[in-house]
N, C-alpha and C positions, 0 to 999 in steps of 0.2 A: 365599215373606215378603218382604214389602215392609219397608224401613227407617223405622223412627219417626222422624222429625226432631225433633233436640236443641236443646231451650230453655233458654236458662240463666236462673236465678232468683237475685236479687240476696239476699244473706244480710245478717242483721243483726248488728250486735257485741252480744252481751250477756256479765255475769259468771257462768259457771256451776260451782257447788262452789267457787268462788274463784280459778276460770280463767278467761280469754277465748277467747268461743267464738263461733264463726260459725254463726249459726241460720236455720231457716226453718223455720214452721210447716207441719204435716203437708196443711192441706187445700187449700193452693196445689199442691205435689207432685201430691196426689191427683185435683184437676183437672184438670190437665194429662194425667197417664196416662188417665183416663178418658177423652177425647179424643181419644186417639191419639198424644199426646206425650209424648217422655222427657225428663222432666228431670234437669238438671245446677244443682245448687246453686254458687253464684260467690264465693266469700270475698271479704270488703271489708279493704281498708286505706288507711288516709289517704295512705301516698306511691304511690299507683298510678301507674303511669307510662302513658302515651298510646299508646307504640306494642305497650305488652305489652298493654295493654286490647283494642286494634285485632286483635290476634292473635290472642287470645282469642274475640273474637267472629265471626273470621272461619270458625271451624270450628262455628257453630252456627247454626240455622235460624230463630230467634226469641230474645226477650228480655221477662222477666215482670220488672215493678219489682212488689214486693209491697207491702201494707199495714204497719204499723208501728207501735207504742206511742209509737215516738222521732219528733222534728218534724225538718225541716228547720232548719239553723241558721239565725236571722234575719238573721246578717251575710252570709247569701248572697243577701240582696234587699233590703240597707240598712236594715233596722229596728231600731229598739230591742227588747230584748226585753221582753215581756209579762210580769206575774208568773204566769198559768197556763201557761207554757210550761218545763215543766222538765225535758225529757228531751231530750238528743240524740245523736245517733249520727255525728260525724265522720269516722269511718270510710266509712259508707255514705254520709256526703253527698260525699265525694272521688270513690268509685267511680261513683255514680249520674252524676254532673255530666262524668264522663269518657267515660262509655259512653254516654250518651244521644245526643249528637252522633255518635261514634262508629257506634253504629246507626244512625242514619239517613243515615250516609253510605254504608255499605253496603246500605241499602235492606231492612235488617235488620227483621224484624214483629214490633213493639214495643205490649206491653200493659202500662199503668200502673193499678193499683188501690191509692186511698187517699193514703197517700204517694208511693207511684208518680206518680201523679196530681198530687199538688203537687209534686212533681221535676221532672216536666216543662216545667209553668207556669212554674216559676223558672230553671229550664233554658235560657228561651226570653226571660227578663227580667220575668218578672211577680212580683208579689207576695202575699202570704198574709196574709189574718184569722189571728192567731194564736189567738183565742178568739169563734171566731162568736158563740156564746152572749151576748156581751158589746154585740153590734153592734146599735143599734138597728133593730124591724124585720124581725129576722132571728129564724128557728127555732132551737130548741135542738137541734141536730144530735148531739147526743152520744149513746152507747149507752145504754141504758134500764138499771134493774138487772132482775136476773134470772137465771135461768139462761141457757145457752148458746143454745138453742132461741130463747128471749125477744128476747137481745139482737141475734139474727141476722135476726129476723121483718121482714116490709116496714113501714114506719115511716110511709114519707110518699110523696105523689106524685111522677113524673118527670114532666115534658112533653119530650120528645124532637122536636128541631127537625128542620122539613120540608127533603130536598134534601140532608143530612149524609150522614156514615159509617155512623152509627149507626141513620139512618133506612133506612137500604138492607138493614140486617144485621135489621132488626127493624120491621116493617111500622106496627105499633101506634102510635100519636101519644103514649097515655097510658099509663105502667106505676106500678106501686109498688116503690120499693126501700127496703133497708135503711140505715141511719144510723147508723156510729159512729166519728163524728169531731168534735174541736173545731176543727179549722183547717179554711180553705176560701180558695178563692181571690178576693184581691182585686182586682187589677188584672190582666188576660190579657193574657199575654206575645204581642208581636208576633210573627205568623207563625202564632199558633193560632187555631182555629175552635171555636165552643160548638158543641155537638151536643146538650146538653141541658141545662135549669136545675128547679130545686125551686120548691115553690109560694112562696117568698121571694125567688126570684131569682136563689139562690145556683148558682152554676155546678156541674154535677154530671158532665160529660162534656165533653172536649175531642178534638181532632184536630189533627194537622201540616197546615199548608194546601195545602204543596207535597210532600208526602211521596212519594218513588219508590215505598213499599209502605206495607202496614197500620202506621199509627201513630196508635193511640186509646187514650185514658185516661179512664176513672172514677173518682166520687170513693165510689161504695158498694164493697161487698162480693161480687161475683158467684161469686166460688170457692165459696161457702157453698151447698151443695146445688143446684147449676148445673141439673141436669136436672129439678127441682122447679119451676122459674121461666122463663117462656118467653124473656124478654130476657138473661138471666144464659146461658142455653143457647144464645141465637142470638151473643152475644158470644165464647164459647170453641167454637163451630161456625166464627166466621167467624175468629177469630185461627188455629185449627187450620188450616184450609184454606189460611190465608197462608203460613204454616210447612210446610205440605206442599208447595205451588207453589214456595215458596224453596227447599227441598231438591231439586226435581226441577230448577226452572233452574240451581241450580248443581254438581249433580252427576248429571246424570243416571244413566249408567252404575251410580251407586252406590247410587239411588234405584232402581233397575230391580229386579223381582221376581228372586228367582234362579231358575236355570236347575232344572229336575227331575232 
């Protein structure tokens, strides 16, 4: 039986029953397991140490930066706080901005989703719209009202740009994706490549131009019922394949099937 690759999943800090807690919603963990990966929740602290985070990441075969109801602090990209921007997570900010360069240095497969997509952009020196719906000419990308099924239903078209990482994973030029975000990329970080855009021109997927390994992030939520959407499925298939390859290259003997 082959060892399943270990994928670190960044947590968010929340208060639960009066106590500070580290949390990851099940849909991310379940999606990873469904694609043959073993998720490991990574707690977040504001005083994260670079050496410690590199030591942790060196034991993993992938890193997932999840979505969240919190936002990257605008101080991280030199902006004044907008009135619509009300929820922070400074512990997650500290962890994400320490782990992203460490993961890239290790060529660790990295997948960012929603907040994770925005974190990758800010880590490379980019900036964010804090309220996309208030920007002239932009769509309202916030989640629609209704039950969970309705909120995660595809809501707008996506154009996948040719010649990129995403186009190699999914051959169709156009798809439809869900949309549950208020913030989005304003200025693209240097060293990042636009992989897909929404009809209003908002960037919806990015990759790291000179990454030694898989380094892709998307604004939508592909972890929601990915087997039912060819594009979402292609993303997780690609990430899973990269994590398996990483495990095999990192520890061939450890990854080999056990003898009978």
